[in-house]
C-alpha positions as CSV (number, residue, x, y, z in Angstrom):
1,M,-2.3,22.1,-71.8
2,P,-0.5,18.7,-71.4
3,R,-3.5,17.1,-73.2
4,R,-3.2,19.6,-76.1
5,S,0.5,19.1,-76.4
6,G,0.2,15.3,-76.4
7,R,-2.5,15.5,-79.1
8,L,-0.2,17.7,-81.2
9,A,2.7,15.3,-80.8
10,G,0.5,12.4,-81.9
11,L,-0.6,14.3,-85.0
12,V,3.1,15.1,-85.8
13,A,4.0,11.4,-85.4
14,L,1.1,10.4,-87.6
15,G,2.2,12.9,-90.3
16,L,5.7,11.6,-90.2
17,V,4.6,8.0,-90.6
18,A,2.2,9.0,-93.5
19,A,5.2,10.8,-95.1
20,M,7.3,7.7,-94.9
21,V,4.5,5.6,-96.4
22,A,4.1,8.1,-99.2
23,G,7.9,8.0,-99.8
24,T,7.9,4.2,-99.9
25,I,5.0,4.2,-102.5
26,V,6.8,6.8,-104.7
27,G,10.0,4.9,-104.5
28,R,8.4,1.7,-105.6
29,W,6.6,3.5,-108.5
30,S,10.0,4.5,-109.8
31,D,11.0,0.8,-110.0
32,P,9.4,-0.8,-113.1
33,E,9.4,-4.2,-111.4
34,H,7.2,-2.9,-108.5
35,R,5.1,-0.5,-110.5
36,K,2.5,-3.2,-111.1
37,F,1.8,-3.3,-107.3
38,F,1.1,0.5,-107.3
39,V,-2.6,0.1,-106.5
40,L,-2.0,-2.5,-103.8
41,D,0.7,-0.2,-102.3
42,I,-1.7,2.7,-102.1
43,V,-4.5,0.6,-100.5
44,V,-2.1,-1.0,-98.0
45,G,-0.6,2.4,-97.2
46,I,-3.9,4.1,-96.5
47,L,-5.0,1.2,-94.3
48,S,-1.8,1.1,-92.4
49,V,-1.9,4.9,-91.7
50,A,-5.6,4.4,-90.6
51,V,-4.5,1.7,-88.1
52,I,-1.8,3.9,-86.5
53,P,-4.3,5.6,-84.0
54,L,-5.2,2.1,-82.7
55,L,-1.7,1.8,-81.2
56,I,-2.6,4.4,-78.6
57,R,-5.3,2.3,-76.9
58,R,-4.6,-1.2,-78.1
59,P,-1.0,-1.4,-79.1
60,V,-0.8,-5.2,-79.5
61,H,-3.9,-5.4,-81.7
62,G,-2.7,-2.5,-83.8
63,A,0.8,-3.9,-84.2
64,I,-0.5,-7.3,-85.3
65,A,-2.8,-5.7,-87.8
66,L,0.1,-3.6,-89.2
67,A,2.3,-6.8,-89.4
68,A,-0.5,-8.5,-91.4
69,L,-0.6,-5.5,-93.8
70,A,3.1,-5.7,-94.2
71,V,2.7,-9.1,-95.7
72,F,1.1,-7.5,-98.8
73,S,3.2,-4.4,-99.3
74,P,6.4,-2.6,-98.1
75,A,4.1,0.5,-97.8
76,A,3.1,-0.9,-94.4
77,T,6.7,-1.4,-93.2
78,P,7.1,2.0,-91.6
79,P,3.8,1.7,-89.6
80,S,4.6,-1.9,-88.7
81,T,8.0,-0.8,-87.4
82,V,6.3,1.9,-85.3
83,G,3.8,-0.7,-84.0
84,T,6.6,-3.1,-82.9
85,L,8.4,-0.3,-81.1
86,T,5.3,0.9,-79.4
87,V,4.5,-2.6,-78.0
88,A,8.2,-2.9,-76.9
89,L,7.9,0.4,-75.0
90,R,4.6,-0.3,-73.3
91,R,4.2,-4.1,-72.8
92,P,6.0,-6.9,-71.0
93,F,8.9,-8.6,-72.7
94,R,7.0,-11.8,-73.6
95,T,4.2,-9.9,-75.3
96,A,6.7,-7.6,-77.1
97,L,8.7,-10.6,-78.2
98,L,5.6,-12.3,-79.8
99,V,4.8,-9.1,-81.7
100,A,8.4,-8.7,-82.9
101,I,8.3,-12.3,-84.1
102,A,5.0,-11.6,-85.9
103,G,6.5,-8.6,-87.6
104,T,9.7,-10.5,-88.6
105,V,7.7,-13.4,-90.1
106,A,5.4,-10.9,-92.0
107,H,8.4,-9.2,-93.6
108,L,10.0,-12.5,-94.4
109,I,6.8,-13.5,-96.3
110,Q,6.8,-10.1,-98.0
111,G,10.3,-10.6,-99.2
112,L,9.5,-13.9,-100.8
113,W,7.0,-12.5,-103.3
114,Q,8.1,-8.8,-103.4
115,P,11.9,-9.0,-103.1
116,I,14.0,-5.8,-103.0
117,S,16.0,-5.3,-106.2
118,G,19.7,-6.0,-105.7
119,L,19.4,-7.4,-102.2
120,P,19.6,-11.2,-101.8
121,Y,16.8,-12.7,-99.8
122,L,19.3,-14.1,-97.2
123,W,20.6,-10.7,-96.4
124,F,17.1,-9.3,-96.4
125,A,16.1,-12.0,-93.8
126,V,19.2,-11.1,-91.7
127,L,18.4,-7.4,-91.9
128,D,14.8,-8.1,-91.0
129,V,15.7,-10.1,-87.9
130,V,18.3,-7.5,-86.8
131,V,15.9,-4.6,-87.1
132,H,13.1,-6.2,-85.2
133,A,15.6,-7.4,-82.5
134,A,16.9,-3.8,-82.2
135,L,13.4,-2.5,-81.9
136,L,12.6,-5.0,-79.2
137,G,15.8,-4.2,-77.2
138,W,15.4,-0.5,-77.6
139,G,11.8,-0.6,-76.4
140,Q,12.5,-2.9,-73.4
141,A,15.5,-0.8,-72.4
142,A,13.5,2.4,-72.4
143,Q,10.7,0.7,-70.5
144,A,13.1,-0.6,-67.9
145,R,14.6,2.9,-67.5
146,R,11.1,4.4,-67.1
147,Q,10.1,1.8,-64.5
148,L,13.4,2.4,-62.7
149,L,12.7,6.2,-62.6
150,E,9.2,5.6,-61.4
151,S,10.4,3.2,-58.7
152,L,13.0,5.7,-57.6
153,R,10.4,8.5,-57.5
154,E,8.0,6.3,-55.5
155,R,10.8,5.4,-53.2
156,A,11.7,9.0,-52.7
157,E,8.0,9.8,-52.0
158,R,7.8,7.0,-49.5
159,A,11.1,8.2,-47.9
160,E,9.7,11.7,-47.7
161,A,6.5,10.5,-46.2
162,E,8.4,8.4,-43.7
163,Q,10.6,11.3,-42.8
164,G,7.5,13.4,-42.3
165,R,6.0,10.7,-40.1
166,R,9.2,10.5,-38.0
167,V,9.3,14.3,-37.7
168,A,5.7,14.3,-36.5
169,E,6.4,11.5,-34.0
170,A,9.5,13.3,-32.8
171,R,7.5,16.5,-32.3
172,T,4.8,14.5,-30.5
173,L,7.3,13.0,-28.2
174,E,8.9,16.3,-27.6
175,R,5.6,17.9,-26.8
176,T,4.9,15.0,-24.4
177,K,8.3,15.6,-22.8
178,M,7.6,19.3,-22.5
179,A,4.2,18.7,-21.0
180,R,5.6,16.2,-18.5
181,E,8.4,18.5,-17.5
182,M,6.1,21.5,-17.0
183,H,3.7,19.4,-15.0
184,D,6.4,17.9,-12.8
185,V,8.1,21.3,-12.1
186,L,5.1,23.6,-11.8
187,A,2.2,21.4,-10.5
188,H,3.8,20.7,-7.1
189,R,4.7,24.3,-6.5
190,L,1.4,25.7,-7.6
191,S,-0.5,23.2,-5.5
192,L,1.4,24.4,-2.5
193,L,0.4,28.0,-3.3
194,A,-3.2,26.9,-3.7
195,T,-3.0,25.4,-0.2
196,Y,-1.8,28.6,1.4
197,A,-4.3,30.7,-0.5
198,G,-7.1,28.3,0.5
199,A,-6.0,28.7,4.2
200,L,-6.3,32.5,3.8
201,E,-9.8,32.1,2.3
202,Y,-11.1,29.9,5.0
203,R,-9.5,31.8,7.9
204,P,-10.2,35.5,7.2
205,D,-10.2,36.2,11.0
206,S,-6.5,35.3,11.3
207,S,-4.2,37.9,13.0
208,P,-2.3,40.4,10.9
209,E,0.9,38.6,11.8
210,R,-0.4,35.3,10.4
211,L,-1.8,36.9,7.3
212,A,1.5,38.7,6.7
213,K,3.4,35.4,7.2
214,A,1.1,33.5,4.9
215,A,1.4,36.3,2.3
216,G,5.2,36.1,2.6
217,V,5.1,32.3,2.0
218,I,2.9,32.8,-1.0
219,R,5.2,35.5,-2.4
220,T,8.2,33.2,-1.9
221,G,6.4,30.4,-3.5
222,V,5.5,32.5,-6.5
223,H,9.1,33.5,-7.0
224,Q,10.1,29.9,-6.8
225,A,7.5,29.0,-9.3
226,L,8.7,31.7,-11.6
227,D,12.3,30.5,-11.3
228,E,11.1,27.0,-12.1
229,L,9.1,28.3,-15.1
230,R,12.2,29.9,-16.4
231,E,14.0,26.6,-16.1
232,V,11.2,25.0,-18.1
233,I,11.5,27.7,-20.8
234,N,15.2,27.1,-21.0
235,V,14.5,23.4,-21.5
236,L,12.2,24.3,-24.4
237,R,14.9,26.6,-25.9
238,D,18.0,24.5,-25.5
239,E,18.2,20.7,-24.9
240,D,21.7,21.1,-23.5
241,V,20.3,23.2,-20.7
242,Y,18.0,20.4,-19.8
243,E,20.8,17.9,-19.7
244,G,23.0,20.2,-17.6
245,R,20.3,21.3,-15.2
246,P,20.5,19.6,-11.7
247,Q,17.9,16.9,-11.5
248,P,16.2,15.7,-8.3
249,T,17.5,12.5,-6.6
250,F,16.1,10.0,-4.2
251,G,17.8,12.0,-1.4
252,D,15.6,15.0,-2.1
253,V,12.4,13.0,-1.3
254,R,12.6,13.9,2.4
255,A,12.9,17.6,1.6
256,L,9.9,17.2,-0.6
257,V,7.9,15.7,2.3
258,D,9.1,18.4,4.6
259,E,7.9,21.1,2.1
260,S,4.5,19.5,2.1
261,R,4.4,19.4,5.9
262,Q,5.3,23.1,6.0
263,A,2.3,23.8,3.7
264,G,0.0,22.2,6.2
265,T,-0.3,18.7,4.9
266,T,0.1,15.9,7.5
267,V,2.5,13.5,5.9
268,A,3.6,10.2,7.5
269,Y,6.9,9.2,5.8
270,E,8.5,5.8,6.2
271,D,11.8,5.1,4.5
272,R,12.8,1.4,4.6
273,V,15.3,1.6,1.7
274,T,18.5,-0.4,2.2
275,D,21.7,1.2,0.8
276,P,20.1,4.1,-1.0
277,T,23.5,5.3,-2.3
278,S,23.6,2.4,-4.7
279,L,20.2,3.3,-6.2
280,P,20.6,4.3,-9.9
281,P,20.2,8.1,-10.5
282,A,17.4,7.6,-13.0
283,T,15.5,5.3,-10.6
284,G,15.9,7.8,-7.8
285,R,14.7,10.7,-10.0
286,T,11.6,8.7,-11.1
287,A,10.9,7.9,-7.4
288,Y,11.1,11.6,-6.6
289,R,8.6,12.4,-9.3
290,I,6.2,9.7,-8.1
291,V,6.2,11.1,-4.5
292,Q,5.9,14.6,-5.9
293,E,2.9,13.7,-8.1
294,G,1.3,11.8,-5.2
295,L,1.6,14.7,-2.8
296,T,0.3,17.1,-5.4
297,N,-2.8,15.0,-6.1
298,A,-3.5,14.7,-2.4
299,R,-3.4,18.4,-1.9
300,K,-5.7,18.9,-5.0
301,H,-8.3,16.3,-4.3
302,A,-8.1,15.6,-0.6
303,A,-7.0,18.9,1.0
304,G,-6.4,18.7,4.7
305,R,-6.3,14.9,4.8
306,P,-3.2,13.0,6.0
307,V,-1.0,11.3,3.5
308,T,1.1,8.2,4.1
309,V,4.3,7.7,2.1
310,T,6.1,4.4,2.3
311,V,9.3,3.6,0.4
312,D,10.9,0.2,0.6
313,G,13.5,-1.6,-1.5
314,R,17.0,-3.0,-1.8
315,P,19.5,-3.9,-4.5
316,G,18.2,-6.8,-6.6
317,D,14.8,-6.6,-5.1
318,G,13.5,-3.4,-6.7
319,L,12.1,-0.2,-5.2
320,R,8.5,0.1,-4.1
321,I,6.7,3.3,-3.4
322,E,3.2,3.7,-2.0
323,L,1.2,6.8,-1.2
324,T,-2.3,6.6,0.4
325,N,-4.7,9.2,1.7
326,P,-8.3,9.0,3.1
327,A,-11.3,10.2,1.1
328,P,-11.6,13.9,0.8
329,N,-13.8,15.9,3.3
330,G,-15.5,17.8,0.5
331,I,-12.9,20.5,-0.1
332,T,-11.2,20.2,-3.4
333,L,-8.7,23.0,-4.2
334,T,-8.5,22.5,-8.0
335,P,-10.1,20.1,-10.4
336,G,-7.8,17.5,-12.0
337,S,-7.4,16.6,-15.6
338,G,-5.6,13.3,-15.1
339,T,-2.7,14.3,-17.3
340,G,-0.2,14.1,-14.4
341,L,-0.9,10.5,-13.8
342,V,-0.8,9.8,-17.5
343,G,2.6,11.4,-17.8
344,L,3.8,9.7,-14.6
345,T,2.7,6.3,-16.0
346,E,4.8,6.9,-19.1
347,R,7.7,8.0,-17.1
348,V,7.6,4.9,-14.9
349,Q,7.2,2.6,-17.9
350,L,10.2,4.2,-19.6
351,A,12.2,3.4,-16.4
352,G,11.1,-0.2,-16.7
353,G,8.7,-0.2,-13.8
354,T,4.9,-0.4,-13.2
355,L,2.4,2.1,-11.8
356,D,-0.9,1.3,-10.2
357,H,-3.4,3.8,-8.8
358,G,-7.1,3.9,-7.9
359,Q,-9.7,4.1,-5.2
360,M,-9.2,2.0,-2.1
361,P,-12.1,-0.3,-0.9
362,G,-12.7,1.7,2.2
363,G,-12.5,5.0,0.5
364,G,-9.4,7.2,-0.2
365,F,-6.8,6.9,-2.9
366,R,-3.7,4.7,-3.4
367,L,-0.8,5.3,-5.7
368,E,1.7,2.4,-5.9
369,A,4.8,2.0,-8.1
370,S,7.5,-0.6,-8.5
371,L,10.9,0.3,-10.1
372,P,13.8,-1.9,-11.0
373,W,16.9,-1.9,-8.9
374,P,19.7,-4.1,-10.2
375,P,21.9,-5.9,-7.7
């Protein structure tokens, strides 16, 4: 449809130019002084109309050819004017200026041997220069406006693409934050439940009192996990809830260790921190998550093995956390995906610290972190 409409517009423009050429020839026939050029006018008029389609693909060549025809007859003046305007609309200023000069010179030559009756040559020359200058200015102004609109459109498209990229990045960061929050809140609690459930599985001969106690602990843990899951859902629904929700501190680390001990994990905890009250809250919260992840991994991958937790630090010297456990004895409660350590690494890096983890030379696993603590 656009191609058909463009072709129709081209045919209409060609018809208008042909009509102007015919009008020029008829007007010159009515003047006895120019009647002798009638045959030349017809030939030049036909040739100039035939050259018009060349302006579509090769506007500069077409405009120069029309200017050359204008030297011989005013019948080529309307097509030559169209050619000059076309180049001014579609080509750089320097090229358009050269074409405009060529058209001006061609008409000046035309006026020397085919002057217009009643119009002095000087005024004809002035009019010739003014008309071609106006065509040049009009075409260049329209071209500049078109380029400006294209630039603004491209800029808007780039801005839209950039906005889309930022939204995608924000969503990715938000998903990462959600995943980290869900892992931190739920993985520890569920690993405790897995420990109790594993004890029931491997001790089916326990007394009814012990089974009932273990079932009660599991039931309580499930309720706690559900409560924590509701907190996570609130985080996903409303960011303000997350900001207002009580966050763990460094002082909660000991309670975390005691909870693991109650679940049956042997934990040796050594706290050598000087002046813990001056520890920044964000650093203390990160330290809590490090210990939480370390204990969770120990229960998952080295169930029943002792864990050693050492925390050392002072203002100006930083906070160092180390968790170690021997190699597992073959019992693994749940397989790991590694996402917890990935999220923990990101959390530590955001806090300005470093995290290192891996197998120890003699077997076992070590998790070590260093966090900044300003003086």
